[in-house]
N, C-alpha and C positions, 0 to 999 in steps of 0.2 A: 768587568772583573767581579764586581759585587754579585751580578746575576749568576755568574759561574760558580762563585763560592756558595751562594744560597742554594743552588741546585745540588751541589755536592753535599751540603749539610742535610738537605731534605732526603737524599738517597741514603745517607748514612743513618739518619734517624728512623727511616722506614724499616731498615733492617733491625735496628734496636727495638722498635716497637713490636715488630713481628715476633721477636724472641722473648719479649717481656710479658708478664702476667697482666691481665686487665686490672687497672687501678694502680699500676706501678708508677712511682714518681720519677719524672725525667730529671737528669742533671740540671743544675741551675744555669741561668744564662751566663754567669761568670765562668762556670766550668766549661760550658760549650764554646765560649769565646777562646778560652785557653787551649782547649782540645783541638779546635778546628782552625786556629790562627786566623780568626775572622773578626770583623767589627761587631759590636752589639746590635747595630741596625741590621746587618746581614743575618745574624742569628734570629732576630725577631721576625724577619721576613720568612725565614724557613719555618719557624713555628706557626706563623699565620697560615702558610700553605697546608701544613699538616692538620691544623684546626679546621680549615675549610673542607678538607677531605674527610673529616669525621674521625680521624685516627687518635687525636689527643684532645684534651679539654683543660682549660686554664681555670684555676680557682684563686681569685684575688687574695693576696696575703698568705697563701698556703703553698702554691707551686703549680706545676703543670704535670698532668697525669695521663697515662694511657687510658683511652676511653674504654669503658666496659661495654661489651656487646650486650645490647638489651634485646631480649627475646620478646617479640610481640605477644601480648596476651590474647589467646583465641577469643574472638567476639562471640557472645552468647545471645542469640535472639529467640531462645526457647520460650520466653514469656509471651511472645507474640502469638504462639500457637493457641494459647488459652484465650488471648484477647480477641483474635480474629475468628476463632471457632471454625467449623467446617464451611467451605465455600458453598454458596447456594447452587452454583453450577461450575463445572470444570471448563476453564477457558484455555485455549491454546495460547502460547506466548505470542506467536505471530505466524503468518502464513509462510510456507516455503517460497511463495512467489516474491517475497520481500527480501530474500537473501541477497547479500553481496557476495559475488563469486570472483575468482581470478580473472583478470582481463584477457588472458589467452584462451579462456574456455569459450565454447559455443553456447550462447544463451538462448534457450527456448522457454524458460520458466517464468520470466518477469511479466507482470501485468501492465507495464508501461511502454509506450513507444520510445524508440531510440531518439537521442538528441537531434539527429539529423532530420527527423520528421517534424520537428517543432519549428515554429516561426521565430527563430532566434533573434533576427534583426528587429522584428516588431517588438519582441519582449524587452530587449535591452533598451530600446528607445522609449518604450512606454514606462519602464521603471525609472529612467532618468527624468522624464517629464513629471511623473508622479512625485518624485522626491523633491522637485522644485515647487510643487503646488501646495495648496492648503491641506490636502489629504495627508501630507507627511506629519502634520502637527495637530490635527483636529480629530475629534471623536465623531464618527458617523452615527446616524440613527440606528436603533437596535435592529430594525428590519432591513437595513441596508441603505446604500446611497440611492436617492430617488432616480438618478439617471440610469443606474445599473438595474434597478427594479423595472424601469420602463423598457430597457433593452430586452430583458428576459420575457416580459409580458408580450412585447411585440413579436419576438421570435415564435412564441406559441400561438399568438393571435393570428399571424399571417397565414397559418395553415388551417384555421378554424373555418369550417364550412358555413354557408349561408343558413341562417336559422338558429345557429348556436351563438350564444353571447360570449365573446372573447374575454379572456381574463384582463384585469386591470393591474396597474403597478402596485396597488394596495393589496393585491392577492399574493404578492411575491415576498419571500423572506430570503435574504442572502445568507449563505452558509459558508463556514470555513472548510469547504470540501464536503462531498456528499456522505462520507462515512459518518461524521458526527451528526449529519442530518437524519440518517437512518435511525440512530439511537434516539434522537429527540422524537421522531415520528412514532416509533414503536412505543415509547413511554407515553406519549400524549394520546395516541389513538387505540392502543391495545392494552397495555398495562401488565405488570408482573403477574404471572400465573395464568394469564388469559391466552387463548389460542390465536395463532397467526398462520394463515395458509401461506405456503411458499413453494414455488416450483422446484422440482427435483429432477436434474441438478440445478443449482442456482449459485449466485455470487457468494463466495465464502465470507466476504465482509458482512453481508446481510445476515448470514447464519451466525457469525460472531456477535454482531450487534444485538440480535435477538437473544442470544445466550446471556450477554452482558446485562441486558435489561430484565432478564427473568421471564421473557415471553416464552410460551410453550409453542414450539414449531410443529406444524402439521404438513408433511410433504404431500405434494400433488404432482404426479408424474407428468412430464412434458416432453415434447419432441421438437423436430425442426420447425413445425408450424404452430407450436404452442400447446398448451394442455387441452384435453378434451373438455368442452363445456359441461358435459354430463358429470365428469369426475369433479369439476369445480363445484357444481350445484350440490352434489352429494356430500362433499367435504364441508361446505357451509352448513348444510342441514344437519349433519351428524355431530359437528363440533360446536355449533353456535358461534363460530368465528365471525368477527366483524371487519376483518381486513385480510387482503391477499397481496403479498409482495410479488411483483411481476416485472419482466423485462421484455416487452413486446418487440423491441427492435435490436437485433444483433446481440442476443443474450450472451452473457458471460456465465458459463464457458462455451456453450454450444454454437454460438453464432446464429442461432435460429431467429426467424422473424415471423411474427404472426401475420396471417392474411387479414385484410380489413374485415372480412366476414367473421373470422374467428374472434377478432377484437370486439366486434359489435355483440356477438353472442355472449362473451364473458362479461362484458359491461352490462348486458341485460340481466345476467345472473346476479351480479353485484347489486343492481337496482332492486331486484325482487327480494333479496335478503337484507336490504338496508345496510349494505356494507361498503367499505372503502377498497379501492384498488390503489396500492402504492406503486406508481409507475416509475421505474428507474431508467432514465434515458441517458445513461452514461456514455453511450457510443454514438450520440447524435451527429457528431462531426466526422464519423468514420464510415460513412456509406461508400460502397465500392460500385456495385451494379444496381443498387436500389437506394432510394431516398427514404429516410425514416419519417413516418407520419405518426406522431404521438397519439396514443389513445385519449389523452386529455383534450385533444381538439374536438372530440365528439361528445364531450360531457360539460354541461354547465350547471348541474345540480349538486356539485361538490362531492361526487362519488370518487373521482380520480384525484389523488394527491400526487403531483408530478415533480420529479427531481431531475434537474439537468446540471451536469458538472462541466467545468472548463479545465479542470486540473490536467487531464491527460492530453487535451488538444492544444492548450495554450502553453502551459509549462508546469512541471511538477512542483516548481518553487512558488507558483501562484495558485494556492489552494482556494479556489472560489467555485461555489456552486449555488444553486437556488432551489427552493421548494415553492411551488405554486399550489395554494390550497384556498378553498372558499368556505365562508361561514364560520361557525364556532371552532371547527377543526383547525383553521388557520390561527385563531387566537390561542388555542391550547399549545400548538407547536411553537408559536412565538414565545409563550411563557416558558416553555422548556428551554428554548435557546437562550433566553435572557438569564435563566438560572445557571446554565452551563458556561456561557462565554460572554454574556452581556452584549457584545457587538463584534463585528468582523473588522479586521484591520482596514482602515480607509485607504492606506497606501496600496494594498493588494487589490482592493476593489477598483480603485482608480486605474491601476495598471491593466487589470483585466478588461475593463471597459474601453480603455484606449486601444488595446490590441484588436478587439472584435469590431471596433467601429472604424478602423483604418481601411482604406481601399485595398491594401495589400492582403487583408485577411481572406477575402474571397478568392484572390489569386492563390494564396497558400492552400486553401481547402481544395481547389481544383487540382493542384499539383500533388497534394497528399493522397487524393483518391487514386491517381495514376500510380503513385509509388506503392500504395497498399495493394493494389491489384497485381502489380508485377511481383511483389514479395509473396503474396498469397499463392499465386500460380506457380512460382518457383518452388515453394515449400511443398505444395500439393504434388507436383511432378516428382520431386525428390523422394517424398514418402512412397509414392506409387512405385518408383524404381527400386528403392532400397528396403522398404518395410512392407512387403506385400501382405503380411498378416494383419496390418492395420486397416480398419474399416472406417470410412468417412461417410456418415449418413447423408449429409447434404453439404454442398459447397457454400460457405457463408457468403452472403451478399453484402456484408459489412462487418465492422468490428475489427478485432486484432488477433483472433485465435482460431486454431483448428482443434476440433474435439474428436479424438480418435479412439475407437474401441479396439482393444486387443483381445487375443484368445482368452477365454474364461480362466484357463489354468495359469495365466501369467502371474508371477510373483512380483507385484508392483514395487514394493520397497526394495527388493533385490535389483530389479531393473533400473530403478533410479540410482542406486549405488553403483552398479556396473557402468552405467552411462557416465556418471560423474567421474569414475576412475578413468574413463576413456576421454575425458575432457568435454563432455556434453551435459548440460544442465537441463533437466526436464521436470515437469510438475505432474505428480501423480494426481489422478482425478478424484481421489478420495475426499479431498477438502471441499469439493463442491456439492457433496450430497448431505442434506440435513439429517438423514438417517443412514441405513446401510446402503452401500453403493449398489447400483443395478448391474454392475459388471466391472471389468478392468478397463479403465479409461486413462488417457493422458491428455493434457492440454498443452499445445505448442503455440507459442506466440510468434507470428510472422512479422512483427514490427520491431524486433530487437536489433541489436547491432550486427554488422557484418553479414548482410544477406548472401554475399558470395560464398560463405561457409555452409549454407543450408544443405547443399548436396552431401558434403562431407559429414555434417552432423547427422543427417538421415542415415547415411551409410553406417555410422557407428551405432546408432540406435538399432538398426536392423541386425547388425552383428551381435549386439548384446542380447537381443530377443531370440535370435537363432541359436546362440550358445545355450541360453536358458532352456529352450525347447529340446535341444540335443541332450543336455544333461538330465532333464526330466524324463525323456524317453529312455535314456540309458539306465536310469534308476528303476524303471518299470520292467526292464527285461530280466 
């Protein structure tokens, strides 16, 4: 009964408040008791409801009033313009590959493999064991957990040919993902304002890291088999650069893989110029018809600074990578890492080590190779059937992506929008060029969700491209 009376009073007072001016005083409790024939307790409950809803406010000793609507004062951050001054470089907020999109869309844009391609059971078990161990409560060494350093060193050392001294665990620095490692390496080995050679096209994150650290990027054209050693030699000579960022195995975005001969030639160029090769082996676990052989296995003089990441192959939630470097370069990189993050979460290090040392890890990698090949071949067939205008220079032997060249007259921003309107998310190739694009390219990831939708996604891309060509042709008549 009391609840019914309280609700009736709340409804009546809402109408009264809506008609009253802000700041108007409500009738006293005694008046409300008499007016609504209710008890004082019931009236108080009604007033409490209206107060909680922000409609009225009580002023002790004075009364209850209609709450005035307060207009938020616009915030002024103009002072920061003078304090920050002009940025040293213009940085994109993020890559289009990092966008979250509706679940019913067909995803080709992401740079990460779908969840069903991850070793989920191994990851969950590893995290549970790590949470029960010492790693959950202790601080690991700045360079990383010794056992994890040992694993990274062994992985690289087992492919080292006879006559080359393999790396030691002390050469390894564990990173919270390879992206932060790139920033540290560029700061330590290149420095703001200094030149850095980089393949063109290349990983957008490396281009972003270079811009963020103030490094001056010098593009070197590359193809399915890597850059021409003569171009690399000329770029080193003309710029005085002392570092070259490279992806010899399953490059992002092209999927290209250097031949061993090409790798040896470029390593010789770096030796002659007394320079570093920053080798990003991000796709080490994503071989399909070829196994990656890191360039670092053929160098023991410290010219190759080698990065390997587990983030994409183990779990995006376990951001663990490592850089292997020798000599003073290693000490400078470690100093940069200590300044940026002091150490990497021991919990994540322990979980990553647990996953990659389980017997099931190798079983997972064999299954992953088969799944990637099936997805790659399905997408290639779908593109050939539905987007005949798209040209694939070379079938990638590993990695996660197809790199397709479209007709030069293609309006890429418009194509991306039209495809999105049709429920297909693609990535324009512009982001992967450190300077002007060499053509109209798109990158399609074949490790995304719902591979059964690849043919339909390709059909929609083909329709959007054909419509654009038709409209362009009509406009020229």
